[in-house]
C-alpha positions in Angstrom: -36.6 27.4 -4.2 -35.3 25.6 -7.3 -33.8 22.1 -7.0 -30.2 23.7 -7.6 -30.6 26.1 -5.2 -31.4 23.4 -2.5 -28.8 21.6 -3.6 -26.3 24.1 -3.4 -27.6 25.7 0.2 -27.1 21.9 1.6 -23.8 22.0 0.6 -23.1 25.1 2.0 -24.3 24.4 5.2 -21.7 21.4 5.4 -19.1 23.9 4.2 -20.0 26.1 7.1 -19.0 23.1 9.5 -15.3 23.4 8.0 -15.0 27.5 7.3 -15.1 30.7 9.9 -18.4 32.5 9.2 -16.4 35.3 7.6 -15.4 32.8 4.8 -18.5 31.5 4.1 -20.0 35.3 3.7 -17.5 35.7 1.1 -18.9 32.5 -0.8 -22.4 33.4 -0.5 -21.6 36.8 -1.8 -19.8 35.2 -4.9 -22.8 33.1 -5.7 -25.0 35.5 -5.3 -23.2 37.5 -7.7 -22.6 40.6 -5.2 -18.5 39.5 -5.5 -15.8 39.0 -8.3 -13.0 36.4 -8.0 -9.9 38.5 -7.3 -6.8 37.2 -8.9 -5.0 34.1 -7.3 -1.1 34.7 -6.0 1.2 31.4 -7.0 2.8 30.1 -3.9 6.4 29.3 -3.5 8.2 25.9 -3.7 9.3 26.6 -0.1 5.9 26.3 1.6 5.7 22.6 0.0 5.9 20.3 3.1 6.6 16.3 2.5 5.6 13.4 4.8 5.1 9.8 4.6 2.5 8.3 6.3 1.3 4.7 7.3 -2.5 3.9 8.0 -4.7 0.9 8.5 -8.1 0.6 7.1 -10.8 -1.7 7.9 -14.4 -0.9 5.9 -17.7 -1.3 8.1 -21.0 -1.8 6.9 -23.2 1.0 8.2 -24.9 -1.4 10.6 -21.6 -1.7 12.4 -20.5 1.8 12.3 -24.3 2.2 14.1 -23.1 0.0 16.8 -20.0 1.2 17.5 -21.2 4.7 17.7 -23.8 4.0 19.7 -21.1 2.5 22.2 -18.2 5.1 22.3 -19.7 8.2 20.9 -20.7 9.2 24.6 -16.6 9.7 25.5 -15.3 9.7 22.1 -13.5 12.8 20.5 -15.5 14.3 17.5 -13.4 15.9 14.7 -14.7 16.7 11.1 -14.0 18.5 7.8 -15.0 18.8 4.5 -12.6 18.0 1.6 -12.7 18.8 -2.2 -11.5 16.5 -4.8 -10.0 16.9 -7.7 -9.5 14.9 -11.1 -8.8 15.8 -14.5 -11.6 15.4 -17.3 -11.0 14.3 -21.0 -14.1 15.9 -22.3 -16.3 12.1 -21.6 -14.9 11.1 -18.1 -13.0 11.5 -15.2 -9.2 10.2 -16.5 -7.0 10.3 -13.1 -8.3 8.0 -10.7 -9.4 5.1 -13.3 -6.0 5.1 -14.8 -3.6 6.3 -11.7 -5.5 4.5 -8.7 -2.3 5.3 -6.6 -3.1 9.1 -7.2 -5.2 11.4 -4.9 -5.6 15.1 -4.9 -7.7 17.4 -2.9 -8.5 20.8 -0.9 -8.9 20.0 2.9 -10.9 22.6 4.5 -9.7 22.7 8.4 -11.4 25.4 11.0 -7.9 27.8 10.6 -6.5 27.2 6.7 -7.0 25.2 3.7 -4.6 22.5 3.1 -3.9 22.0 -0.5 -2.9 18.1 -0.7 -1.2 16.0 -3.6 -0.8 12.5 -2.1 0.7 8.8 -3.8 0.1 5.3 -2.8 3.8 4.1 -2.2 2.6 0.6 -1.1 -0.2 -1.6 0.1 -0.8 -5.0 1.9 -2.9 -6.8 3.9 -3.0 -8.1 7.4 -5.2 -11.0 8.3 -6.2 -11.2 12.4 -8.4 -13.8 11.8 -11.9 -12.0 12.2 -11.1 -9.5 9.9 -8.9 -8.3 7.0 -7.0 -5.2 7.2 -5.9 -2.9 4.5 -2.2 -1.6 5.1 -1.5 1.6 3.3 2.0 3.7 2.7 1.6 6.8 1.0 3.9 10.4 0.7 2.1 13.4 0.3 3.1 17.4 -0.1 0.8 20.0 0.8 0.9 23.6 0.7 -1.1 25.7 3.4 -3.3 28.7 2.1 -5.3 31.5 4.7 -8.7 31.5 4.9 -8.6 34.9 3.7 -7.4 34.3 0.5 -9.6 33.6 -2.6 -10.3 29.7 -2.2 -13.5 30.4 -0.8 -15.1 31.9 -3.8 -13.4 29.5 -6.0 -15.0 26.4 -4.5 -18.4 28.6 -4.1 -18.2 29.1 -8.2 -17.7 25.1 -8.8 -20.2 24.0 -6.2 -22.7 25.7 -8.7 -21.3 24.0 -11.4 -21.3 20.5 -9.7 -24.6 20.8 -7.8 -26.6 22.2 -11.3 -27.7 18.5 -11.9 -25.3 17.4 -13.9 -23.4 13.8 -13.8 -19.7 14.4 -12.9 -18.9 12.4 -15.1 -20.7 13.9 -18.1 -19.4 17.8 -17.9 -20.7 19.8 -20.8 -17.9 21.5 -22.6 -18.8 25.1 -21.1 -19.0 23.5 -17.6 -15.5 21.9 -18.1 -14.0 24.8 -19.4 -15.1 27.0 -16.7 -13.8 24.8 -14.2 -10.5 24.3 -15.4 -10.1 28.4 -16.2 -11.3 28.6 -12.4 -8.4 26.5 -11.2 -5.6 26.8 -13.7 -3.7 28.9 -11.6 -4.0 27.0 -8.4 -0.5 26.3 -6.7 -0.5 22.9 -6.6 2.3 21.0 -4.7 4.8 18.5 -6.9 5.3 14.9 -6.1 7.9 13.2 -8.3 5.6 9.9 -8.7 2.5 11.8 -9.3 3.5 14.4 -11.4 5.4 12.0 -13.6 2.1 9.8 -14.1 -0.1 12.7 -14.9 2.4 13.5 -17.7 0.5 10.8 -19.8 -2.8 13.1 -20.1 -3.1 16.9 -20.8 -3.7 17.9 -16.9 -6.3 20.9 -16.0 -7.1 19.6 -12.5 -11.4 20.7 -11.9 -13.0 19.7 -8.6 -14.8 16.0 -9.0 -16.3 15.5 -5.6 -17.1 17.1 -2.5 -16.6 14.8 0.7 -17.9 15.5 4.2 -15.4 13.4 6.7 -16.0 12.7 10.4 -14.3 11.0 12.7 -14.5 9.9 16.2 -11.7 9.3 17.9 -10.8 6.6 20.7 -7.3 6.2 22.4 -5.7 2.9 22.9 -2.0 2.2 24.4 0.7 1.7 22.2 4.5 0.6 23.1 7.1 3.4 21.8 9.6 5.3 22.6 7.5 9.0 23.2 4.5 6.7 24.1 2.5 8.9 21.9 -1.1 8.1 21.9 -2.8 5.9 19.2 -6.3 6.6 18.1 -8.9 4.2 16.8 -10.3 6.3 14.2 -14.6 5.4 13.5 -15.1 7.3 10.2 -18.1 8.2 8.1 -17.4 9.6 4.5 -20.1 11.2 3.0 -20.6 12.2 -0.8 -22.1 15.6 -0.6 -22.8 16.3 -3.9 -23.5 12.5 -5.1 -26.8 10.9 -5.9 -28.3 10.2 -2.7 -25.6 11.4 -0.6 -23.8 7.7 -0.1 -21.7 7.1 2.8 -18.8 5.0 3.6 -17.6 3.8 6.8 -14.6 2.7 8.2 -12.1 2.0 10.8 -9.0 3.7 10.5 -5.7 4.1 12.7 -2.5 6.5 11.4 0.7 4.7 12.8 3.9 6.5 14.3 7.2 5.7 13.1 7.9 5.7 16.7 5.7 2.5 17.7 7.7 -0.4 18.7 4.7 -2.9 17.7 4.3 -4.0 14.0 1.6 -3.1 11.9 0.3 -6.7 12.4 0.4 -6.7 16.0 -1.5 -3.2 16.2 -4.1 -4.9 13.9 -4.3 -7.6 16.5 -5.0 -5.1 19.4 -7.6 -3.3 17.6 -9.3 -6.4 16.1 -9.7 -7.5 19.7 -11.3 -4.3 20.7 -13.7 -4.7 17.8 -14.6 -8.5 19.0 -15.1 -6.9 22.6 -17.9 -4.7 20.7 -19.6 -7.5 18.9 -18.3 -6.6 15.4 -18.0 -9.7 13.5 -16.4 -10.7 9.8 -20.0 -10.1 8.5 -20.0 -6.7 9.7 -16.7 -6.0 7.6 -16.4 -5.4 4.0 -13.1 -7.1 2.2 -10.9 -3.8 1.7 -8.9 -3.5 -2.0 -5.9 -1.1 -2.7 -8.1 1.2 -4.1 -10.8 0.7 -1.6 -11.2 4.8 -0.8 -12.2 5.5 -4.3 -14.1 2.5 -4.9 -16.4 2.5 -1.6 -18.3 5.9 -2.6 -20.2 4.3 -5.7 -21.9 7.5 -7.2 -18.3 9.2 -7.2 -17.3 7.9 -10.9 -19.7 5.8 -11.6 
């Protein structure tokens, strides 16, 4: 088996955790050359959904993550999916995340659908709880859902044969760049005003840039809120599937609801106490930055 085929098959094994069996079969047919890529239909604007999110993030060392997982894994709920991240390539490098760090563009591969998401960082700040420095990010996003029965599996499979062929993502050849641009030119990206305004500075053709396996372990804590909705500590591990050596990043994350009566700093204090009880100290964490998500997978944009 050639190195290219080994890497491609490894990536597809990860995709199998997010896809239904019949979807994976369609991907394999395309890679084997036994199926053709069908035409893609444009989604209507009515299918778009807008939302705002506030999240707390704390980056962890691998040792700290392992320590927490050993403690909570037996009782925590584990969820996972695979995300395909996109960028625009100018012939020599990817430009969007280097120049517009607020932007995020991806396809989330869920068990029941594909979620095409365009996201923009509205605001960011830090909360210091003594032992830890948390990142608070506020994002707006626009999403479009697509059925698993559409043609996205074929598009993804064809893209993986390019991205897993040993090329460095910052040095796509002209033929590879053109192939990927043509493949994704008709995808119905949702509209998002701030994102779209920033992207007008470049001739945009979106192409896949990274495949990231996302794993989360959920630990419920008790918030104060009108709806008394559960609040979950999320222990996260992200793996850059196509990156050299498959680099990983680790973090603690919380998605904050508008119904919470506690402030961001109060929630951070509560989770910080939980971390201290589990033996996590300052040296087990990393100082967050506004663009920490893009920096921590070091091989994403070398």
